[in-house]
VEXDOKE-105110 format. One record per atom (N, C-alpha, C, O): residue number from 1; residue in three letters; atom name; x negated, y negated, z. Coordinates in Angstrom, 1 decimal, decimal comma. Atoms other than C-alpha are relative to their C-alpha. Last residue first. Layout:
BEGIN
i;aa;at;x;y;z
NUM;Ala;CA;X;Y;Z;
...
This chain:
BEGIN
i;aa;at;x;y;z
89;Ser;N;-0,8;0,4;1,1;
89;Ser;CA;65,8;-23,1;-218,4;
89;Ser;C;-0,7;-0,8;-1,1;
89;Ser;O;-0,1;-1,2;-2,1;
88;Ile;N;0,7;-0,4;1,3;
88;Ile;CA;63,1;-21,6;-216,2;
88;Ile;C;0,7;-0,6;-1,2;
88;Ile;O;0,2;-0,4;-2,3;
87;Ser;N;1,0;0,9;0,4;
87;Ser;CA;64,1;-23,5;-213,0;
87;Ser;C;-0,7;0,3;-1,3;
87;Ser;O;-1,5;-0,5;-1,8;
86;Asp;N;-0,6;1,3;0,5;
86;Asp;CA;67,5;-21,8;-212,6;
86;Asp;C;-1,1;-0,9;-0,5;
86;Asp;O;-0,9;-1,8;-1,3;
85;Gly;N;-0,6;-0,1;1,3;
85;Gly;CA;66,0;-18,3;-212,4;
85;Gly;C;0,5;-1,3;-0,6;
85;Gly;O;0,5;-1,5;-1,8;
84;Phe;N;1,0;-0,2;1,0;
84;Phe;CA;63,7;-19,1;-209,5;
84;Phe;C;0,6;0,0;-1,4;
84;Phe;O;0,1;-0,7;-2,3;
83;Thr;N;0,5;-1,3;0,2;
83;Thr;CA;66,4;-20,3;-207,2;
83;Thr;C;-0,9;0,0;-1,2;
83;Thr;O;-0,9;-0,9;-2,0;
82;Glu;N;1,4;-0,1;-0,3;
82;Glu;CA;66,7;-23,9;-206,1;
82;Glu;C;-0,6;1,4;-0,3;
82;Glu;O;-1,7;1,6;0,0;
81;Ser;N;0,7;1,0;0,8;
81;Ser;CA;70,1;-24,8;-207,6;
81;Ser;C;-1,5;0,1;0,1;
81;Ser;O;-2,3;-0,4;-0,7;
80;Glu;N;0,1;-0,5;1,4;
80;Glu;CA;71,5;-21,6;-206,2;
80;Glu;C;-0,8;-1,0;-0,9;
80;Glu;O;-1,4;-0,5;-1,8;
79;Pro;N;-1,1;0,4;0,7;
79;Pro;CA;70,7;-22,7;-202,6;
79;Pro;C;-0,1;0,4;-1,5;
79;Pro;O;-1,3;0,4;-2,0;
78;Leu;N;0,1;1,3;0,5;
78;Leu;CA;67,9;-20,6;-201,1;
78;Leu;C;1,3;-0,4;-0,7;
78;Leu;O;2,0;0,5;-1,2;
77;Pro;N;0,2;0,1;1,5;
77;Pro;CA;68,8;-17,6;-199,1;
77;Pro;C;-0,1;-1,4;-0,4;
77;Pro;O;0,5;-2,3;0,2;
76;Lys;N;-1,1;0,6;0,6;
76;Lys;CA;68,1;-17,7;-195,3;
76;Lys;C;-0,2;-0,1;-1,6;
76;Lys;O;-1,3;-0,4;-2,0;
75;Arg;N;0,3;1,0;0,9;
75;Arg;CA;65,5;-15,3;-194,1;
75;Arg;C;1,3;-0,5;-0,6;
75;Arg;O;2,1;0,3;-1,1;
74;Glu;N;-0,9;0,2;1,1;
74;Glu;CA;66,1;-13,2;-191,0;
74;Glu;C;-0,4;-1,2;-0,9;
74;Glu;O;-0,9;-2,3;-0,3;
73;Asn;N;0,6;1,0;0,9;
73;Asn;CA;63,1;-12,5;-188,9;
73;Asn;C;0,8;-0,2;-1,2;
73;Asn;O;0,3;-0,2;-2,3;
72;Gln;N;0,4;1,2;-0,7;
72;Gln;CA;64,9;-10,7;-186,0;
72;Gln;C;-0,6;-1,1;-0,9;
72;Gln;O;-0,6;-2,3;-0,5;
71;Leu;N;-0,5;1,1;0,7;
71;Leu;CA;66,9;-8,2;-188,1;
71;Leu;C;-0,5;-1,4;0,6;
71;Leu;O;0,0;-2,4;0,3;
70;Leu;N;0,2;-0,1;1,4;
70;Leu;CA;65,0;-5,1;-187,1;
70;Leu;C;0,4;-1,2;-0,8;
70;Leu;O;-0,2;-1,5;-1,9;
69;Trp;N;1,4;0,1;0,2;
69;Trp;CA;64,8;-6,2;-183,5;
69;Trp;C;-0,3;0,1;-1,5;
69;Trp;O;-1,1;-0,7;-2,0;
68;Arg;N;0,4;1,4;-0,1;
68;Arg;CA;68,5;-6,9;-183,4;
68;Arg;C;-1,4;-0,2;-0,3;
68;Arg;O;-1,8;-1,1;-0,9;
67;Val;N;-0,6;0,7;1,1;
67;Val;CA;69,2;-3,4;-184,8;
67;Val;C;-0,4;-1,5;0,1;
67;Val;O;-0,7;-2,1;-0,9;
66;Ile;N;0,8;-0,4;1,2;
66;Ile;CA;66,8;-1,8;-182,3;
66;Ile;C;0,5;-0,8;-1,2;
66;Ile;O;-0,3;-1,3;-2,0;
65;Lys;N;1,3;0,8;0,0;
65;Lys;CA;68,5;-3,7;-179,5;
65;Lys;C;-0,9;0,3;-1,2;
65;Lys;O;-1,6;-0,6;-1,6;
64;Glu;N;-0,3;1,5;0,2;
64;Glu;CA;71,9;-2,3;-180,5;
64;Glu;C;-1,2;-0,8;0,0;
64;Glu;O;-1,4;-1,8;-0,8;
63;Arg;N;-0,3;0,2;1,4;
63;Arg;CA;70,5;1,3;-180,8;
63;Arg;C;0,3;-1,5;-0,3;
63;Arg;O;-0,2;-2,1;-1,3;
62;Glu;N;-1,4;0,4;0,0;
62;Glu;CA;69,0;1,3;-177,3;
62;Glu;C;0,3;-0,5;-1,5;
62;Glu;O;-0,3;-1,4;-2,0;
61;Phe;N;-0,3;1,2;0,6;
61;Phe;CA;65,7;3,2;-177,6;
61;Phe;C;1,5;-0,3;0,0;
61;Phe;O;2,3;0,6;-0,3;
60;Phe;N;-1,3;0,2;0,5;
60;Phe;CA;64,3;6,0;-175,5;
60;Phe;C;0,2;-1,4;-0,6;
60;Phe;O;-0,5;-2,4;-0,1;
59;Ile;N;-0,3;1,3;0,4;
59;Ile;CA;60,8;7,2;-174,9;
59;Ile;C;1,4;-0,1;-0,6;
59;Ile;O;1,7;0,8;-1,4;
58;Leu;N;-0,9;0,1;1,2;
58;Leu;CA;60,0;10,3;-172,9;
58;Leu;C;0,3;-1,4;-0,3;
58;Leu;O;0,5;-2,3;0,6;
57;Lys;N;0,5;-0,9;1,1;
57;Lys;CA;57,0;10,3;-170,6;
57;Lys;C;0,8;-0,2;-1,2;
57;Lys;O;0,3;-0,6;-2,3;
56;Gly;N;1,4;0,2;0,3;
56;Gly;CA;57,2;7,7;-167,7;
56;Gly;C;-0,6;0,9;-1,2;
56;Gly;O;-1,7;0,7;-1,6;
55;Asn;N;0,8;-1,0;-0,8;
55;Asn;CA;60,4;9,1;-166,4;
55;Asn;C;-1,4;-0,1;-0,3;
55;Asn;O;-2,2;0,7;0,2;
54;Pro;N;-0,5;-0,2;-1,4;
54;Pro;CA;62,6;6,2;-167,5;
54;Pro;C;-0,8;0,9;0,9;
54;Pro;O;-0,8;0,7;2,1;
53;Lys;N;0,6;-1,3;-0,4;
53;Lys;CA;60,5;5,2;-170,5;
53;Lys;C;0,4;0,3;1,4;
53;Lys;O;-0,4;0,1;2,4;
52;Ser;N;0,0;-0,4;-1,4;
52;Ser;CA;62,6;2,5;-172,2;
52;Ser;C;-0,8;1,3;0,2;
52;Ser;O;-0,7;2,2;-0,7;
51;His;N;-0,1;-1,5;-0,3;
51;His;CA;62,2;0,7;-175,5;
51;His;C;0,0;0,2;1,5;
51;His;O;-0,3;-0,7;2,3;
50;Pro;N;-0,6;-0,3;-1,3;
50;Pro;CA;62,3;-2,8;-177,1;
50;Pro;C;0,2;1,5;0,2;
50;Pro;O;0,8;2,2;-0,7;
49;Ile;N;-1,3;-0,5;0,3;
49;Ile;CA;59,7;-3,0;-179,9;
49;Ile;C;0,7;0,3;1,3;
49;Ile;O;0,1;0,9;2,2;
48;His;N;-0,6;0,8;1,0;
48;His;CA;56,5;-5,0;-179,8;
48;His;C;1,4;0,4;-0,4;
48;His;O;2,1;-0,3;-1,1;
47;Gly;N;-1,1;0,7;-0,6;
47;Gly;CA;55,2;-3,6;-176,5;
47;Gly;C;0,8;-0,9;-1,0;
47;Gly;O;1,4;-1,9;-0,6;
46;Ala;N;0,4;1,4;-0,1;
46;Ala;CA;51,8;-2,7;-177,9;
46;Ala;C;1,2;-0,8;0,6;
46;Ala;O;1,0;-2,0;0,8;
45;Ala;N;1,2;0,2;-0,8;
45;Ala;CA;52,3;1,0;-177,1;
45;Ala;C;-0,3;-1,5;0,2;
45;Ala;O;-0,8;-1,9;1,2;
44;Thr;N;-0,4;-0,1;-1,4;
44;Thr;CA;55,9;0,9;-178,4;
44;Thr;C;-1,2;-0,2;0,9;
44;Thr;O;-1,1;-0,8;2,0;
43;Leu;N;-0,9;1,1;-0,5;
43;Leu;CA;54,9;-0,6;-181,7;
43;Leu;C;0,3;0,1;1,4;
43;Leu;O;0,4;-0,9;2,1;
42;Lys;N;0,8;1,2;-0,1;
42;Lys;CA;51,9;1,8;-182,1;
42;Lys;C;0,9;-1,2;0,5;
42;Lys;O;0,4;-1,9;1,3;
41;Tyr;N;0,8;-0,1;-1,2;
41;Tyr;CA;54,1;4,8;-181,3;
41;Tyr;C;-0,8;-1,2;0,2;
41;Tyr;O;-1,0;-1,7;1,3;
40;Leu;N;-0,8;0,2;-1,2;
40;Leu;CA;56,6;3,6;-183,9;
40;Leu;C;-0,7;0,1;1,3;
40;Leu;O;-0,5;-0,6;2,2;
39;Tyr;N;-0,2;1,5;-0,1;
39;Tyr;CA;53,8;3,3;-186,5;
39;Tyr;C;0,9;-0,3;1,2;
39;Tyr;O;0,7;-1,3;1,9;
38;Ser;N;1,2;0,6;-0,5;
38;Ser;CA;52,7;6,9;-185,8;
38;Ser;C;0,2;-1,5;0,1;
38;Ser;O;-0,3;-2,1;1,1;
37;Arg;N;0,3;-0,3;-1,4;
37;Arg;CA;56,2;8,3;-186,0;
37;Arg;C;-1,2;-0,8;0,5;
37;Arg;O;-1,2;-1,3;1,6;
36;Ser;N;0,7;-1,3;-0,2;
36;Ser;CA;57,0;6,6;-189,3;
36;Ser;C;-0,3;0,2;1,5;
36;Ser;O;-0,3;-0,8;2,3;
35;Ile;N;1,4;0,2;-0,4;
35;Ile;CA;59,7;3,9;-189,4;
35;Ile;C;-0,7;1,3;0,3;
35;Ile;O;-0,1;2,2;0,9;
34;Gly;N;0,9;-0,3;1,1;
34;Gly;CA;62,8;4,7;-191,4;
34;Gly;C;-1,5;-0,3;0,3;
34;Gly;O;-2,3;-0,2;-0,6;
33;Thr;N;0,7;1,2;0,6;
33;Thr;CA;64,9;2,9;-188,9;
33;Thr;C;-0,8;0,3;-1,2;
33;Thr;O;-1,0;-0,6;-2,0;
32;Tyr;N;-1,0;1,1;0,1;
32;Tyr;CA;67,5;5,6;-188,0;
32;Tyr;C;-0,7;-1,2;-0,7;
32;Tyr;O;0,0;-1,8;-1,5;
31;Asp;N;-1,0;-0,3;1,1;
31;Asp;CA;65,2;8,6;-188,7;
31;Asp;C;0,9;-1,2;-0,2;
31;Asp;O;1,1;-1,6;-1,4;
30;Cys;N;0,8;-0,1;1,3;
30;Cys;CA;62,3;7,2;-186,6;
30;Cys;C;1,0;0,2;-1,2;
30;Cys;O;0,8;-0,5;-2,2;
29;Thr;N;0,4;1,4;0,4;
29;Thr;CA;64,8;6,1;-183,9;
29;Thr;C;-0,8;0,0;-1,3;
29;Thr;O;-0,6;-0,9;-2,1;
28;Glu;N;-1,2;0,6;0,6;
28;Glu;CA;66,2;9,7;-183,9;
28;Glu;C;-0,2;-1,5;-0,4;
28;Glu;O;0,3;-1,9;-1,4;
27;Glu;N;-0,2;-0,6;1,3;
27;Glu;CA;62,8;11,1;-183,3;
27;Glu;C;1,2;-0,7;-0,7;
27;Glu;O;1,1;-1,0;-1,9;
26;Phe;N;1,0;0,4;0,9;
26;Phe;CA;62,1;8,8;-180,4;
26;Phe;C;0,2;0,4;-1,4;
26;Phe;O;0,1;-0,4;-2,4;
25;Thr;N;1,3;-0,6;-0,4;
25;Thr;CA;65,4;9,5;-178,8;
25;Thr;C;-1,0;-0,6;-1,0;
25;Thr;O;-0,7;-1,4;-1,9;
24;Leu;N;0,6;-0,9;1,0;
24;Leu;CA;68,4;7,1;-179,4;
24;Leu;C;-1,3;0,6;0,6;
24;Leu;O;-2,0;-0,1;1,3;
23;Val;N;1,4;-0,1;-0,4;
23;Val;CA;70,8;5,5;-176,9;
23;Val;C;-0,6;1,1;-0,9;
23;Val;O;-0,1;2,2;-1,1;
22;Glu;N;0,4;1,3;-0,6;
22;Glu;CA;74,2;4,2;-178,1;
22;Glu;C;-1,5;0,1;0,4;
22;Glu;O;-2,2;-0,9;0,2;
21;Lys;N;0,6;-0,1;-1,4;
21;Lys;CA;74,9;7,0;-180,5;
21;Lys;C;-0,4;-1,3;0,5;
21;Lys;O;-0,9;-2,2;-0,3;
20;Asn;N;-1,1;0,1;-1,0;
20;Asn;CA;77,3;6,4;-183,5;
20;Asn;C;-0,6;0,1;1,5;
20;Asn;O;0,2;-0,2;2,4;
19;Ala;N;-0,5;1,4;0,0;
19;Ala;CA;74,5;5,8;-186,0;
19;Ala;C;1,0;-0,3;1,0;
19;Ala;O;1,2;-1,4;1,4;
18;Ile;N;1,0;0,8;-0,7;
18;Ile;CA;72,9;9,1;-184,9;
18;Ile;C;0,5;-1,4;0,0;
18;Ile;O;0,3;-2,1;1,0;
17;Leu;N;-0,1;-0,3;-1,4;
17;Leu;CA;76,1;11,0;-185,9;
17;Leu;C;-1,0;-0,9;0,8;
17;Leu;O;-0,6;-1,4;1,9;
16;Leu;N;-1,3;0,5;-0,5;
16;Leu;CA;76,2;9,4;-189,3;
16;Leu;C;0,1;0,2;1,5;
16;Leu;O;0,6;-0,8;2,2;
15;Arg;N;0,2;1,4;-0,1;
15;Arg;CA;72,5;10,2;-189,9;
15;Arg;C;1,3;-0,7;0,5;
15;Arg;O;1,2;-1,7;1,2;
14;Glu;N;0,9;0,3;-1,1;
14;Glu;CA;73,1;13,8;-189,0;
14;Glu;C;-0,2;-1,5;0,1;
14;Glu;O;-0,1;-2,0;1,3;
13;Leu;N;-0,8;-0,1;-1,2;
13;Leu;CA;76,1;14,0;-191,4;
13;Leu;C;-0,9;-0,3;1,3;
13;Leu;O;-0,4;-1,0;2,2;
12;Arg;N;-1,0;1,1;0,0;
12;Arg;CA;74,0;12,7;-194,3;
12;Arg;C;0,8;0,0;1,3;
12;Arg;O;1,0;-1,0;1,9;
11;Asp;N;0,8;1,2;-0,3;
11;Asp;CA;71,2;15,2;-193,5;
11;Asp;C;0,9;-1,3;0,1;
11;Asp;O;0,7;-2,1;1,0;
10;Leu;N;0,3;-0,1;-1,5;
10;Leu;CA;73,8;18,0;-193,4;
10;Leu;C;-0,8;-1,2;0,4;
10;Leu;O;-0,6;-1,8;1,5;
9;Arg;N;-1,2;0,3;-0,8;
9;Arg;CA;75,1;16,9;-196,8;
9;Arg;C;-0,3;0,0;1,5;
9;Arg;O;0,2;-0,8;2,2;
8;Glu;N;-0,2;1,4;0,1;
8;Glu;CA;71,6;16,9;-198,3;
8;Glu;C;1,2;-0,5;0,8;
8;Glu;O;1,2;-1,6;1,4;
7;Leu;N;0,9;0,7;-0,8;
7;Leu;CA;70,9;20,3;-196,9;
7;Leu;C;0,1;-1,5;-0,1;
7;Leu;O;0,0;-2,2;0,9;
6;Ile;N;-0,4;-0,2;-1,4;
6;Ile;CA;74,0;21,7;-198,4;
6;Ile;C;-0,9;-0,8;0,9;
6;Ile;O;-0,4;-1,4;1,9;
5;Leu;N;-1,2;0,8;-0,2;
5;Leu;CA;73,3;20,1;-201,8;
5;Leu;C;0,4;0,2;1,5;
5;Leu;O;0,8;-0,8;2,1;
4;Phe;N;0,4;1,4;0,0;
4;Phe;CA;69,7;21,5;-201,8;
4;Phe;C;1,2;-0,9;0,4;
4;Phe;O;1,1;-1,8;1,2;
3;Asn;N;0,6;0,3;-1,2;
3;Asn;CA;71,0;25,0;-200,8;
3;Asn;C;-0,4;-1,5;0,1;
3;Asn;O;-0,3;-2,1;1,2;
2;Asp;N;1,4;-0,3;-0,2;
2;Asp;CA;73,3;25,3;-203,7;
2;Asp;C;-0,6;-0,5;1,3;
2;Asp;O;0,0;-1,4;1,9;
1;Met;N;0,7;1,2;-0,3;
1;Met;CA;77,1;25,3;-203,5;
1;Met;C;-1,5;0,4;0,3;
1;Met;O;-1,8;1,3;1,0;
């Protein structure tokens, strides 16, 4: 098995382990959400994303709250009769 395949499998296992954790570290939250470190820092500094700083230094995120935050602006699908493809006939 080549190194690339091994690293890919390890990455997949890491993501599965993170998905089962209740509380995520800053780095784990970046990996879990796909948000860059700098943007996540901006979101926490502005108070736009739910997080905790129990000792005033390290930042933690509750996975369930992060999922709710990610899905907060849900868009409802249009009925089939109103979709773009149907109006071109």
